[in-house]
mmCIF file of the C-alpha atoms, coordinates in Angstrom:
data_MODEL
# 
_entry.id   MODEL 
# 
loop_
_atom_site.group_PDB 
_atom_site.id 
_atom_site.type_symbol 
_atom_site.label_atom_id 
_atom_site.label_alt_id 
_atom_site.label_comp_id 
_atom_site.label_asym_id 
_atom_site.label_entity_id 
_atom_site.label_seq_id 
_atom_site.pdbx_PDB_ins_code 
_atom_site.Cartn_x 
_atom_site.Cartn_y 
_atom_site.Cartn_z 
_atom_site.occupancy 
_atom_site.B_iso_or_equiv 
_atom_site.pdbx_formal_charge 
_atom_site.auth_seq_id 
_atom_site.auth_comp_id 
_atom_site.auth_asym_id 
_atom_site.auth_atom_id 
_atom_site.pdbx_PDB_model_num 
ATOM 1  C CA . MET A 1 1  ? 0.680   30.374  -2.971  1.00 0.00 ? 1  MET A CA 1 
ATOM 2  C CA . PRO A 1 2  ? -3.095  30.218  -3.533  1.00 0.00 ? 2  PRO A CA 1 
ATOM 3  C CA . ASN A 1 3  ? -5.527  29.903  -0.616  1.00 0.00 ? 3  ASN A CA 1 
ATOM 4  C CA . LEU A 1 4  ? -8.554  27.658  -0.274  1.00 0.00 ? 4  LEU A CA 1 
ATOM 5  C CA . THR A 1 5  ? -11.478 28.096  2.103   1.00 0.00 ? 5  THR A CA 1 
ATOM 6  C CA . LEU A 1 6  ? -13.735 25.161  2.952   1.00 0.00 ? 6  LEU A CA 1 
ATOM 7  C CA . ARG A 1 7  ? -17.282 25.730  4.156   1.00 0.00 ? 7  ARG A CA 1 
ATOM 8  C CA . ASP A 1 8  ? -19.857 23.375  5.620   1.00 0.00 ? 8  ASP A CA 1 
ATOM 9  C CA . VAL A 1 9  ? -17.318 20.681  6.513   1.00 0.00 ? 9  VAL A CA 1 
ATOM 10 C CA . PRO A 1 10 ? -19.205 17.845  8.268   1.00 0.00 ? 10 PRO A CA 1 
ATOM 11 C CA . ALA A 1 11 ? -18.462 17.801  11.998  1.00 0.00 ? 11 ALA A CA 1 
ATOM 12 C CA . ASP A 1 12 ? -17.250 14.180  11.949  1.00 0.00 ? 12 ASP A CA 1 
ATOM 13 C CA . LEU A 1 13 ? -14.863 14.888  9.068   1.00 0.00 ? 13 LEU A CA 1 
ATOM 14 C CA . HIS A 1 14 ? -13.523 17.986  10.818  1.00 0.00 ? 14 HIS A CA 1 
ATOM 15 C CA . LEU A 1 15 ? -12.982 15.994  14.025  1.00 0.00 ? 15 LEU A CA 1 
ATOM 16 C CA . TRP A 1 16 ? -11.218 13.191  12.128  1.00 0.00 ? 16 TRP A CA 1 
ATOM 17 C CA . LEU A 1 17 ? -8.905  15.635  10.345  1.00 0.00 ? 17 LEU A CA 1 
ATOM 18 C CA . LYS A 1 18 ? -8.171  17.387  13.628  1.00 0.00 ? 18 LYS A CA 1 
ATOM 19 C CA . GLN A 1 19 ? -7.351  14.079  15.357  1.00 0.00 ? 19 GLN A CA 1 
ATOM 20 C CA . GLN A 1 20 ? -5.113  12.992  12.479  1.00 0.00 ? 20 GLN A CA 1 
ATOM 21 C CA . ALA A 1 21 ? -3.306  16.312  12.586  1.00 0.00 ? 21 ALA A CA 1 
ATOM 22 C CA . GLN A 1 22 ? -2.786  16.157  16.354  1.00 0.00 ? 22 GLN A CA 1 
ATOM 23 C CA . ALA A 1 23 ? -1.582  12.552  16.215  1.00 0.00 ? 23 ALA A CA 1 
ATOM 24 C CA . ASP A 1 24 ? 1.128   13.473  13.742  1.00 0.00 ? 24 ASP A CA 1 
ATOM 25 C CA . ARG A 1 25 ? 1.859   16.917  15.222  1.00 0.00 ? 25 ARG A CA 1 
ATOM 26 C CA . ARG A 1 26 ? 0.661   18.827  12.186  1.00 0.00 ? 26 ARG A CA 1 
ATOM 27 C CA . SER A 1 27 ? -1.617  21.810  11.855  1.00 0.00 ? 27 SER A CA 1 
ATOM 28 C CA . LEU A 1 28 ? -5.102  21.209  10.529  1.00 0.00 ? 28 LEU A CA 1 
ATOM 29 C CA . ASN A 1 29 ? -4.103  23.076  7.372   1.00 0.00 ? 29 ASN A CA 1 
ATOM 30 C CA . GLN A 1 30 ? -1.044  20.836  6.873   1.00 0.00 ? 30 GLN A CA 1 
ATOM 31 C CA . GLU A 1 31 ? -3.181  17.726  7.407   1.00 0.00 ? 31 GLU A CA 1 
ATOM 32 C CA . VAL A 1 32 ? -5.770  18.770  4.821   1.00 0.00 ? 32 VAL A CA 1 
ATOM 33 C CA . ILE A 1 33 ? -3.027  19.500  2.275   1.00 0.00 ? 33 ILE A CA 1 
ATOM 34 C CA . LEU A 1 34 ? -1.393  16.123  3.014   1.00 0.00 ? 34 LEU A CA 1 
ATOM 35 C CA . GLN A 1 35 ? -4.696  14.246  2.635   1.00 0.00 ? 35 GLN A CA 1 
ATOM 36 C CA . LEU A 1 36 ? -5.542  16.036  -0.616  1.00 0.00 ? 36 LEU A CA 1 
ATOM 37 C CA . ASP A 1 37 ? -2.069  15.403  -1.984  1.00 0.00 ? 37 ASP A CA 1 
ATOM 38 C CA . ALA A 1 38 ? -2.316  11.699  -1.094  1.00 0.00 ? 38 ALA A CA 1 
ATOM 39 C CA . LEU A 1 39 ? -5.691  11.511  -2.826  1.00 0.00 ? 39 LEU A CA 1 
ATOM 40 C CA . ARG A 1 40 ? -4.261  13.240  -5.892  1.00 0.00 ? 40 ARG A CA 1 
ATOM 41 C CA . SER A 1 41 ? -1.514  10.608  -6.183  1.00 0.00 ? 41 SER A CA 1 
ATOM 42 C CA . LEU A 1 42 ? -4.004  7.731   -6.458  1.00 0.00 ? 42 LEU A CA 1 
ATOM 43 C CA . PRO A 1 43 ? -4.640  6.412   -9.962  1.00 0.00 ? 43 PRO A CA 1 
ATOM 44 C CA . ALA A 1 44 ? -7.856  7.803   -11.470 1.00 0.00 ? 44 ALA A CA 1 
ATOM 45 C CA . SER A 1 45 ? -9.094  4.279   -12.243 1.00 0.00 ? 45 SER A CA 1 
ATOM 46 C CA . GLN A 1 46 ? -8.747  3.018   -8.691  1.00 0.00 ? 46 GLN A CA 1 
ATOM 47 C CA . SER A 1 47 ? -11.932 1.298   -7.522  1.00 0.00 ? 47 SER A CA 1 
ATOM 48 C CA . ASP A 1 48 ? -13.812 1.977   -4.292  1.00 0.00 ? 48 ASP A CA 1 
ATOM 49 C CA . ALA A 1 49 ? -12.438 -1.272  -2.857  1.00 0.00 ? 49 ALA A CA 1 
ATOM 50 C CA . ASP A 1 50 ? -8.892  -0.137  -3.598  1.00 0.00 ? 50 ASP A CA 1 
ATOM 51 C CA . LEU A 1 51 ? -9.588  3.232   -1.963  1.00 0.00 ? 51 LEU A CA 1 
ATOM 52 C CA . GLU A 1 52 ? -10.969 1.505   1.120   1.00 0.00 ? 52 GLU A CA 1 
ATOM 53 C CA . LEU A 1 53 ? -7.918  -0.770  1.267   1.00 0.00 ? 53 LEU A CA 1 
ATOM 54 C CA . ALA A 1 54 ? -5.627  2.265   1.041   1.00 0.00 ? 54 ALA A CA 1 
ATOM 55 C CA . ARG A 1 55 ? -7.597  3.888   3.866   1.00 0.00 ? 55 ARG A CA 1 
ATOM 56 C CA . ILE A 1 56 ? -7.304  0.751   6.019   1.00 0.00 ? 56 ILE A CA 1 
ATOM 57 C CA . ARG A 1 57 ? -3.555  0.585   5.358   1.00 0.00 ? 57 ARG A CA 1 
ATOM 58 C CA . ALA A 1 58 ? -3.181  4.229   6.377   1.00 0.00 ? 58 ALA A CA 1 
ATOM 59 C CA . ILE A 1 59 ? -5.060  3.535   9.614   1.00 0.00 ? 59 ILE A CA 1 
ATOM 60 C CA . ALA A 1 60 ? -2.898  0.445   10.266  1.00 0.00 ? 60 ALA A CA 1 
ATOM 61 C CA . ALA A 1 61 ? 0.292   2.442   9.683   1.00 0.00 ? 61 ALA A CA 1 
ATOM 62 C CA . HIS A 1 62 ? -0.922  5.082   12.109  1.00 0.00 ? 62 HIS A CA 1 
ATOM 63 C CA . ALA A 1 63 ? -1.910  2.456   14.696  1.00 0.00 ? 63 ALA A CA 1 
ATOM 64 C CA . ALA A 1 64 ? 1.516   0.802   14.410  1.00 0.00 ? 64 ALA A CA 1 
ATOM 65 C CA . ARG A 1 65 ? 3.113   4.066   15.546  1.00 0.00 ? 65 ARG A CA 1 
ATOM 66 C CA . LEU A 1 66 ? 0.989   4.281   18.709  1.00 0.00 ? 66 LEU A CA 1 
ATOM 67 C CA . PRO A 1 67 ? 2.700   3.474   22.012  1.00 0.00 ? 67 PRO A CA 1 
ATOM 68 C CA . VAL A 1 68 ? 2.051   0.087   23.646  1.00 0.00 ? 68 VAL A CA 1 
ATOM 69 C CA . LEU A 1 69 ? 0.224   0.757   26.912  1.00 0.00 ? 69 LEU A CA 1 
ATOM 70 C CA . ASP A 1 70 ? -0.540  -2.828  27.926  1.00 0.00 ? 70 ASP A CA 1 
ATOM 71 C CA . GLU A 1 71 ? 2.339   -5.325  27.956  1.00 0.00 ? 71 GLU A CA 1 
ATOM 72 C CA . ARG A 1 72 ? 0.152   -8.402  28.517  1.00 0.00 ? 72 ARG A CA 1 
ATOM 73 C CA . PRO A 1 73 ? 0.129   -11.078 25.806  1.00 0.00 ? 73 PRO A CA 1 
ATOM 74 C CA . GLU A 1 74 ? -2.671  -10.777 23.242  1.00 0.00 ? 74 GLU A CA 1 
ATOM 75 C CA . ALA A 1 75 ? -4.304  -14.054 24.389  1.00 0.00 ? 75 ALA A CA 1 
ATOM 76 C CA . GLU A 1 76 ? -4.535  -12.774 27.955  1.00 0.00 ? 76 GLU A CA 1 
ATOM 77 C CA . ILE A 1 77 ? -6.087  -9.491  26.856  1.00 0.00 ? 77 ILE A CA 1 
ATOM 78 C CA . LEU A 1 78 ? -8.633  -11.372 24.730  1.00 0.00 ? 78 LEU A CA 1 
ATOM 79 C CA . GLY A 1 79 ? -9.313  -13.914 27.482  1.00 0.00 ? 79 GLY A CA 1 
ATOM 80 C CA . LEU A 1 80 ? -8.162  -16.937 25.491  1.00 0.00 ? 80 LEU A CA 1 
ATOM 81 C CA . GLY A 1 81 ? -6.996  -20.211 27.008  1.00 0.00 ? 81 GLY A CA 1 
ATOM 82 C CA . ALA A 1 82 ? -3.923  -22.207 25.969  1.00 0.00 ? 82 ALA A CA 1 
ATOM 83 C CA . ASP A 1 83 ? -6.053  -23.871 23.263  1.00 0.00 ? 83 ASP A CA 1 
ATOM 84 C CA . GLY A 1 84 ? -6.834  -20.490 21.703  1.00 0.00 ? 84 GLY A CA 1 
ATOM 85 C CA . LEU A 1 85 ? -10.485 -20.646 22.687  1.00 0.00 ? 85 LEU A CA 1 
ATOM 86 C CA . PRO A 1 86 ? -12.293 -18.238 25.021  1.00 0.00 ? 86 PRO A CA 1 
ATOM 87 C CA . ARG A 1 87 ? -12.120 -19.221 28.645  1.00 0.00 ? 87 ARG A CA 1 
# 
């Protein structure tokens, strides 16, 4: 299998890839391959808005898998009264 070396990867991109890999228990190499493969599967004509929506959906799917650490109702966490307005 061919190899690929990346140079001058921006620090924030490297950190994001590393965090994504750790969250899903993958190596950094596996994560980069997965991200590139996902990008490859997008239609070539997809607009920037569509790409951003796909990115948001990926983040939402990841967030949905996170454990719930606070069992309080959403309104209580947000400080909303029974009428749905801030207290």
